[in-house]
N, C-alpha and C positions, 0 to 999 in steps of 0.2 A: 392457403387459398391464393396468396400472392404468387407462389411458385407455379401453381396450376395455370393462373392467368398468363404468366410470362411464357410458359410453354405454348399456350394457345396463340399468343401474339407472334411468337417465333414462327410457328407453322404457317399462320396466315401471311406473315411477311414473306416467307419463302415462296408461297403460291403467287403472291403479287409480283415478286421478282421474276418468277418463271414466265408469267404472262408478258411482262415488259421486255423480256429477252427472247421473245418469239419461241417460247417453249424449249429453249436450249436447256439441257439437263445439267445445270451448274448451281442449283440452289441447295439449301440445307434440307433437302427432302429426306424421306425415310432412309436413314443410313443402312438399315439392316437389309434393304432390298437392292442395294447398289453394289454389284459384284466387282465393279471396276473403280472402286474408290478406296483410297487410303484415308482413314479418319482417326481422330484422337479427341480426347476430352480434356486435354491440358495443352497449354502453349509449349513450344519447343524449349527444352532446358538448355540446349546448346546447338551448335551448327549441325551435329549429327542427328538432330531431331527436326531440323528445319526441312521444309518441303521444296524440292527442285522444280523450277520452271525453266524452259528454254525454247528458243526457236532456231537453233543451229548456230546463230551468231551471238545472241544475247543469252545470258544465264542469270537466274535469280534464285536465291535461297530465302524462303519466307518463313519467319519465326512464328508469326501469329500471336504476338504478345499484345494484349489489349491496351496496356498502358505505354509500353515502350516497344513499338514495332520496329523491326530491323529487316530491311531488304538488302541482302548482300548481293553485289552486282559483279558480273563478269562480261567481257567481250572477247571473242575468241582470237583476236589478233593482238591483244595487249600482252606482250612478252617483254622480258628484259632484253637489253642489247640492241643490235641492229645488224644489217647485212654483213656477213663475215664468213671466213673459212677457217677450218681447224686442222688441216692436214699436217702431218709431221714428215718433212722431206728426208729425214735421216733414216726412215724405215727401209728405203730401197737398198741402201748400202749395207744394212744389217740383215736383210732377208735371208741370204744364203747361210749366214752364221747361225741364226736362230733355228733354221731347218736342220742344220748339221747337229746342233746341240740336241734337238728333239730326237733325231734318229739314233743318237748315241745315248738316249735316255737321261740326259743331263737337264732335268726339268727345272730345277732351281735356277740354274744359270740362264736357261732360255727365258724363264719368267723375268728375271732381272733385266736382261737385255731388251726384252719386249717393252717393259715399263720405261726403259730409258730411251729407246729409239722409235717405238711405234705409237705409244700413247701421246695424245696431243699436248703440246706445251703452250698453246695459245688460247684454247677455249674448250671447256668441257660441256658446252651447251648452255642455253639460256633457260631460265625458269618461266613458266606461265604465271602471270600475276593477276591478282584481284584488281578490279576497278576501285572497290571500296564499299561503303555502306550508305544507304539512304535510311535515315532514322526519323521516325514519326513519333513524337512524344505527345500523348493525348492527355487532356485534362480530366481529372476525376473519374478515371477508369479502373482504379485499383480494386474496387470491391465488386468484382464481376461474378456472375453465375450463369448457368445454362451454357457453359462454354462448349464450342464445337468447331473443329477445323478439319478440312478435307482437301485432298488432291484428287480431283476427278480426272483419271487418265483416259477416259473416253472422249473428253472434250478439251483436255489440257488446261484446266482452270483450277485455281486454288481459291477456297472460300473459308473465311473465319467469321464466326458469329458468337455473340454473347449478350448478356443482359446486365445493365447497371441501373438500379433505381427504377425498374419498370420500363426502361427504354431498351429496345433491341437494336443492336448495332451489327452491321455486316460489312465485311471487306471482301472484295472480289478482285482477283489479279490474274493476268495472263500475259505471256510474252508473245506478242502477235507475230505469227508466221507471215501474215499477209501485209502488215503495215510496219514491221521492223521497229516497233516501240514496245515497251512494257506499259500496260494500261492497268490502272487500279481505280476501282470505284468504291467509295466509302459512303454508306447510307445509314440512316436511322429511321425508325418509325415515328419519330417525333420531331417537329421542326425546330431548328436552331440548336440541335443537340451536339453538333460536331465541332470541336475546337482542338487544335494541335499545332505544334511547331515542327518544321521540317529542316533537318540539317544533313550535311554530307561530310564524310571523312574517309581517310585512307590510312592503313596501318603505317606506323613509323618503321623505318626512317624516311619514307616517301615524303617528298615535298609537293604540295598542291596549292593551287589558288582556288578559294571558294568565294563566290560573290553572287549577287542577284542582278537580274535584268528585267526591266519593265515591270517591276513590282510583283510579278507572278512567276518568274523563272529563277530557279536556284541552279547554279553552275559550279562544277568542280573540274578543273583542268590540271594536267600534269604530264609527266613522261614515265615510260617504263624505266626500270632501274639500270644503272651500270652494274655489270656482273661479270665475274670470272670464276665460275663455280669450281671450288676445290683446287684452285691453282695457287701458287705462292704469291706473297704480297709484292714480290718484285716483278710479277708479270702484269703488264698494262691491262686494265679492265676494258671490256667491250662496252663502249659508250651506249647508254640508253637513248635510243632515237625514236621510239614509238610514242608519238604524242597522242593524247586522248582528250576528248571532251565528253563529260557526262553531265546531263542536265535533267531537271524535272520541271515541267510546267504544271501548275496547280490551278484548276478551274473550279471554284466553289459555286454552288447554287444557293443563293441566300447568304446571309452573313457578310463577312468582309475578309480581305486578305491584306497583309502588311509585310513589307520587306525591311530588314535591318539586321546588322551584326551577323552577316553571312548566314542568314536563315530567313525562312518565310513562316509567317504565322497566320493561321486561319481561325476565325472565331465565329461561333454560333451559326455555322452553315447547316443547311438542310441535307445537302449531299455534296460530295467532292469527287472530281475526276482528276487523276494524276496521269500525265504522259511522261514516261521516263525514257530517255534516249542516251545512247552511248555510241561514239564513233572514234576511229583512230585514223592516222595518216597512212596506214598500211595499204599498199596496192598488191604487191606480191613479195616473194622472199628477197628480191633485189631492188625493190622500188617502194619508197615510203614518201611519196610526193603528194598524197591526197591532203585535202583540207578537212581536218576532223570537225572544226567548228561549224562550217557550212553543212557538212553531212549531218551532224547531230541536230542542227536547227531544222533542216529540211524534213527529216524523219517526223518530227513533231508537227510541223506545218502541214504535211500531207495527211497525217493521221487525224488531226483535230477538226478537219472539215467534215469528217464522218460523224454521225451520231453514235452513241455508245452501242446501241443494239446492232448497228451495221458492223462496227469494229469486232464485236464478239462473234457475230455470225460468220464474218469473213474468215476470222482466225480459226474458228471451230471447223468450218467447211474445209479449209486448206489442210488442217491436221488430220481430219477423219478420213480423207481420201486415202491416206496411208494406213492409219491405225485400223480402220474397219475391214481391211482385207483379210484379216485372220480372226477367227473366233474359236474359243476352246471351252469345253465343258467337261470337267472331270468329276462333277457331282458337288454336293454341298452338305455341310453338317451344321450342327448347332453352334460350332465354333465361329461361324461366319458372323454371328451377332456381336462378337466382341470387337473392341477397338483394335487397330492394326498392331500396335505394340504388344498387346496381350496375345494376339494370335501368333506373332513371331515367337514370343517366349514359350508358348505351349505347343508349337507345331510338332516338334520331335517326339513329344509324349502323348499326342492326341491324334485326332482324325480331322483334318481340315483340308480336303482336296481343293477347295476353291481358293485357298491361299496360294497353293502352287500355281493355279491358273493366274491369279493376280500377280505373282512374282514373275511369271513368264511374260505377261502383257506389260508389266512395269519395265522390263528390259527393252521391249519394243518401243515403249513410250520414251525411254531415255535415249535410244538410238535416233529416233525421229527428232528429238529435242536437242541433240548435241551434234548432229551430222547432217547438214543440208547441202544439196547440190550448189556448187559455187563457193562454198565456205571451206573452213579448215576441217581436217579429220578430227574425230574425237580423241582427246589425249588421255593421259593416265587417269584423269578425273572427269573425263567427258568435257564439260565446259564449266564445272562448278568447283571453285577454289577460293578460299577466303584469305590466302596468304600471299606475301611477296616472294617468299622462298619456300614453296610447298615441298612436301616429301618427294624425293626423286625428281625434283624440278617440275613435276606434273607434265613431263615432256612425253616424247614418243619412245617408249622402250620396245624395240622391235625384235627382241629375242623371245617374245610371246605376247606381251600385253597388248600392243597395238593390233596385232593380228586377231587376238581374241575378241577385241572390241567389235570386229566385223564378222565374226562367225555367224551371227543370226541374220545378216543382211539379206542373203539370197534365199535361204530356206524359209524365213518368215515373211517373205514377200515385201521386203524393203530394199529392193535393188537400187533405187535412187539414192538411198543413204550411203551406199557403197562408193558413190562417185568421189567424195572428198579424199578417201584413201587412195583410189586409183590416181587421182591428180597428185597426191603426195608422192606416189611411186614415180610418176612421170617427172616430177621436179627433181627427185633424187637421182634419176637416171641421167640428168644433166649435171648436177653438182658432183655426183659420184664418179663421173668420168675423169675429172681432173684428179680426184683422190686416187683412183686406180692407177693412173699414169705416174703421179708424183710419188706414191708410196710403194707401189708394187711393180712399176714398169709394165703394167698390164693393159690390155685392150678392155673395152666395155666399161662397166661402172660398178662401184662397190659402195656399200653402206655397212657400218658396223652395228653395234647393239643399241645405239641411241641417236635420235635426231631431234630437231626442234623446228620452230617457225622458220628459221633461216636455212633449213635443209643442210645442216652440217652432215658430213659423211665420214669424218675421221674418227678413230677410236678414242673413247673417253673413259674416265673413272678408274683406270688402272687395268693391268693385264688380266686380273682375275675375272673381270666382267667384260672388258672392252676388246680383248684380243680375239674377236670373232668376226671374220670378214664375210659372213653369209647372211647378214641381216637383210641386205637387198635381195638375196636369193629367196628368203622366206616371203618377204613382201611381194615379190613378183609372182608368186603362186596365185595371188588374188586376181591378177590380170587375166589369167587363163580360167580360173574357177568361175569368174563372173561370166565369161563367154559360154561355158558349158551349161549354164542355166538359161542364157538368152539366145544363143545361136546367131548373134548379130555379126555379120561379116564386116560391116563398117566399123563397129566397135573393135573387133579383133585387129583390123588394120591400124587403128589408132593406138593400140597398146603393144603391137608387135615390136616396134623399135626398142621399147624398154625391156621386153622379154629377151630379144636378141642380145642387147647389151649386157644383160645379166649373165647370159650363157657365154658370151665372149670373154667376160672376165674369168669365169670358171675355167674355160679352156686355156687361158693364159697362165693361171696359177696352179693348176693341178700338177702334182709332182710324184714320181714313183717313190714308194717307200721301199726300203732295202730288203725286207724279208720276203715279200711275195710279189714285188714289182707292181702292186696295185697303185692306181692313181688316187692321191688323197689331197686334201686341203691342209696345208701347214704353213705357218702356225695358225692354230685355232683353239677353240674350247668347246666343251659341251656346256651350254650356257649356265654360268654361275656355279658350276659344280665340278669338282675334281675327285679322283680316287682317294679314298680315306687313308691309303698308305702313304700319300704324299704329304709334304709340308702344308700347313694350313694356308688356304687361299692360293695355292699353286694349282691352277686348273689347265695350264697351257698343254696342248696336245697336238697330235697329227692324226687325221683320219677318224674323227669321232663319228659315231653311228648317225647322229643327227645330220651332220654335214654330208655324209654319204647319201642319206635319204634325200636331202634337199637337192643335191647335185643331180641325182637320178631323176627326180621330179622335174627339175628345171630343164634338163635336156629333153626328156620325154615330151614335155608340154610344148617346148619351143619347136621341136621336130614336127609335132602334129600341127601346130599353128602355121609353120612354114609350108608344109605340104598342102594344107587347106588353101593358103594364099598363093600357092604355086611359085614360090620364090626361094632363093638362097640354097640351091642344091648342093653347093660345095660345103656350106656350113652344116647342112643336114648330115652329109657324109662324115664330117669331122666329129659331130656329136654322136652319131651312131657308133663309130669306131671307139670313141672314148667310153661310151656306156659299157662296152665289153670289158673294160679294164678297171671298172670301179670295184671296190670290195663288196662281198656279200654281207648280209646281216649274219650275226652269230648268236647262238644260244649257249650260255656259259655253264659253268660247273654247278651253279645253284639253280639250274633250270630257268634262268632269267634271260631276257633279251639283253645282250651286252651293250653297255653304254659307250665303251671304248674298244679299240681294236684288241687290246689285251683283256684277259678275263679278270678284271679287277673290281667288279661290283661287290659291295658289302650288303648281304641280305638284311642286316640290321640298320642300314642307312635309311633315314626317313626324309631325305632332302626334298624340298618343295618342288624343284624342277624335275620333270621326267621327260627331258628333251628327246631322248631316243624313242619315245613312244609317239613322236610326230608321225611315224610311219603308220600308226594305228588310227590316230586322229590328230590333226584334221586331214592327213593324207589317207590314201587307200592302198598302201603297199602291203598291209598285213590283213589277210582275210581268213575267216574260219573255214571257208569252203575251198580255198586254194593253198593256204599255207598253215596247216594245223600246228606245226612245230613253232613257228614264229608267233602264232596266235596264243599258244600256251605260254611261250616265253614272255610275251607282253603281259599276259594275265598274272604270271608269277611275279614279274617285276612290280606290278601295281599292288599286289598283295604285300610284298616285302616292304614297299614304301609306306604302306599304311594309309588310313583314311584321314585322320586329323591333319590339318595343315593351315596355311594362310588361305584367305578367302578365294583368291583367284585360282590357287592350286586345287582346292576342293572342287571348284566348278569345272576345271579342266578334267578332273577325274570323273565327274558325272558324265561328260561326253565320252571318256574312255570306256567306262563301264557300260554305257549304252552300246558302243561299238563292240564290246565283248558280249553283247546280247544278254546281259544280266540286269534286268530292270529293277529287281529288288535291291541289288547292291547300289545301283545308281540312285534309287530312292533313299536308301540309307544315308548317302552322302548329301542328299537334299536336306535331310534332317540335321546333319552336321552344319550345313550352311545356314539354314533358316533357324538360327538360335540367336536370341537377343544378346547383344554385347554393347558395351559403351556406357552402361549405367553402373553405379556403385555396387549393386548386388549381382551384377552379371558375370558370367565366366570370362576368362581371358582367351585371347587367340582369335582366329578367324571366325566370321559369322556375319550377322546382319545388324545394322543399327536400327533404331526405332523408325527412322524414315525410310527403311527398306533398302538403303544403299549398302553395298558390300563393304565389309571390313577386312582389310588385309590382315590386321589393322596397321595404319589408319585406312581411311577410305581410298579404294581404287575401284573404278567403274567396271573394269574387265570382268570381275566376278559376276556382276549382274548380267552382263552380256553372255558370259559362259553358261550361266544357269539357263537362259532362254534357249541357247543353241542346244544345250544338253537335253532339255525336255523335248525339243523338237526331234533330236536323234532317237529318243525313246519311242516316238510315234511313227516317224517316217525316216527311212534311209534310202539313199539312191546312189551310193558311191561304188557298190560292189557288183555292177553288171545288171542290176534290176532295182525296181522300186520295192522295197521291203516294207510292208504294212505292219504296224505295231510290233517292231522287231524286239523291243526291250520293255514291254509293258509290265510295270510292277503289279503285284497282286492287289494292292489297295485301289488301283484304278481299273478294276475289271470291267467297268462299263463307262462309256463316254463318247464324245464326238468332237471333231475338229474340222475346220474348213479353212482354206486359203493357203496352206503350206505349199511350197514349191519343190519340185524335184528336177534333177538334171535333165537336159534334153528338151526343155520347154514344157514340161508337164506341170500341171497345177492340180493339187488335191482339192477339188471343189467341195467335196464332202467325204468324210470318213467316220463311220459309226462302228462301234464294237460293243458286244455284250458278253459277259462271262469270259472275257479274255480272248474272244474270237471276233474276227471281222464279220460284220453283218452286212455292211454296204459300203461301197466306195464309188465315188463319181470322180473321174480323172479327165481333165481337159488336156487335149494334145494341141499345143500352140504351134508346133513345128512339123507335126506328122512323124512318121517312122514307127518302128516297132516298139510296142509297149510291153516290157517284160515285168511281171509282178511276182513277188515272192510273198507267200502267206503261210501261217502255221495251220490254217484250216482250208479245206477245199472250197473253190469258188466257181461260179458260173457267170456268164456275161450276156448282155444284150447284143454283143457283137460275136463274130467267130473267134472262139478262144481255143487254144490248144496247149498241151503240155510242152514246155520249152525244151529244146534240144540244142546242144552245141553253143557256140559263141553268139551273143546278142548282136544282131545285124545293125542295131542302132549305133551310129558312130560316136554318139555322146556317151555310150556305155562301154567303151573299150576299157579293159582292165590292164594294169601295168604288168609287164612280163619281167619279173625280177630274177636274179640269180638264185639257185637253190641255196638255202642257208647252210652254214657250217655249224654242226652240233658237237658240243664238247663230249669227249668220251666219258666224262664224269656225270653228265646230265642223265636224269632218269625221268623222262617225260612220260606221262600217262597217255593212253589212247584218248583222243578227243571225242567227247560225246556231245552231239548237237541235237537240238529239238527237231523233230521231223518237220520239213517244210515242203510246200508245193510251189512249182515254178511254172508260170503261164506266159504265153506270148499272144499278143493281140495286135494286128496291123491297124494303124491309125492314119487319118489324113488330118491336115492342119485345120484347127477349129472344131474338131469333133470331140464330143464328150462320151467317154466310155463308162458304162455302169457295170460293176461286178457286185455280186451278192454271195452270201454263204450258200453252199450247196444243200 
């Protein structure tokens, strides 16, 4: 009877809360009816089960422990070190020798020389650091029941509730987008029931000062660490110069609050509101002159003048203007009634389409929460990191991981979230110019495989990983890709200098290789991977397939941008002439797309990086309709590499299989990704933690973003001369609907519905006008004049690249490519018009 009464009280309490919060959907309402909620019936056992909150600048991981709550804090500019450079000036004098060794196939010698002369001797980049922990230790909460915690990603709010001795407690917390503080509200349905101690700490060996102000504010201050990652003890450390101020103001209703011994104590309160603020002295990558203390104080002062309902409504309104742009319905099954961790565990062996929807939307939630205009780009862990020296420094690894973070930005209608990455590239186009001159004697700018808050651009971590001068080339693709979604000429003008600089560097460093006189990048690598016939970790090469693809794309896009802006005719001519001298792609003896100029791929190699498939995704150099041999070669490569891998790699493969138009294989990889890891009885390897974050392992956020973009590619593609509707639909999603996805050329999928695997209806808004070309596997009719498409798409945003014919090995035995019959339609549109197409 006591349990029944407790449940009744809990439900009533939730209804009252909803009323008080102007009906915002953030209470412990019926969990089985909330499709956009992650929920659990136990507290987080560790960080990989805590729930992430963020507003782009501030991050919080909330454990939901009734007795010992922990809110682990991050601020996106708290990194080790300070402004510095890491170029190696000895590279220029060794460049010719390394190239000569490569062309003589003396790879071990070239590798050793690159390590000695190219890899930085001053800094291997700084790690992103945690602020620390806010710990709330509650009295008499150990014997709890009716436990429930959730992350409502529709409103970006975390709630924890439970019952102790007939009293129902509730904690609600959000990282305010509108007010730049973390706000927590603790309530109970009985007066005087809330008592706790608040402390703050930071992992050792960090040194911090913890003290109280005005009897109601707890403060922790300190600096980011001194760091010289992976360098010798004889190399001077980069001094930690990022100063931070983290503070919490506690405002109880009823009861009392006391300060002492670096803590605050609340006793017998009716409810408590906490305002958590963090700020640093960071202004930009070369300026750390801000006052973190005044900034942190002001955030709280500005927030606390609002009442709680206004704070939560302003926050939710800000967030939902982005999140609500896209909705997805793939159906629902009985599995949706289970807690999220159970659903993750059972996904691959059951039928839970709404979990795929939740995973997709969770990726969008994470991007909104970790990448806001005016802030820093999402790093390897987004903004969520509990360590001082996290795995891979939690930095920007730009040989795929950083780019992968932003694959969902344009297609899932979060273009504003792309801005921090665009700014990162602009910054690197400045710092990388000196690196290009000092290390290569080259024009333009360069970035290698890793950078950080300080925009380092020299190579780090050793030649095996760092001897890759086309990191800036890949990053710069995003500058153009954003334009072909928005068509904004002012935006294009703003990013063209960085595109131009990236191309100028390539023009400076391309060199003829001796066998065919093709122009190639040397020295370089195919990221993190070398031919198995070579010595371990010797990856150094000349003219890798990925580099050739990147150079082609960079020149092609810069030429188009320059012609649109009617500038740089001489540069255009240089790039057009150089394009003719680049190597073609090759299909090798194992029917594979070759990763290197030589036919050295091992069909038994299951390496996580498939860098040479960049041409298939995210680029559009390989098309089933234009390049059947390359298409088959890419497919064979993917089959040979296998499905199981690290988390981010499996999610890249989801995108690749979607581009291969095989929805069932893409879905199979979704099952490999959505499997529960991180618990004692869980399988090892890549997968998903209980809190739905991607496991490399450990946690890397790129896998979450890759999943979201991959599911999008299964539903809509617009890279290959047309908008292809449901191009890679798996059998399990034979009926569904989606709205809000974006396509190139300013088109938005207002509504797309399908039944039995066929398009039933699509409503497409044309924001820029121009020809709308649609590809579908079933025949369509329209409310506008529609005709079967002929020839090249006249829409300039749908130009397809003209690549060289591939070279096919005499040993290759490619089968004739069989494609599903499709229909191609053209519809003329004007800006602002909505086109409706339906099944015939």
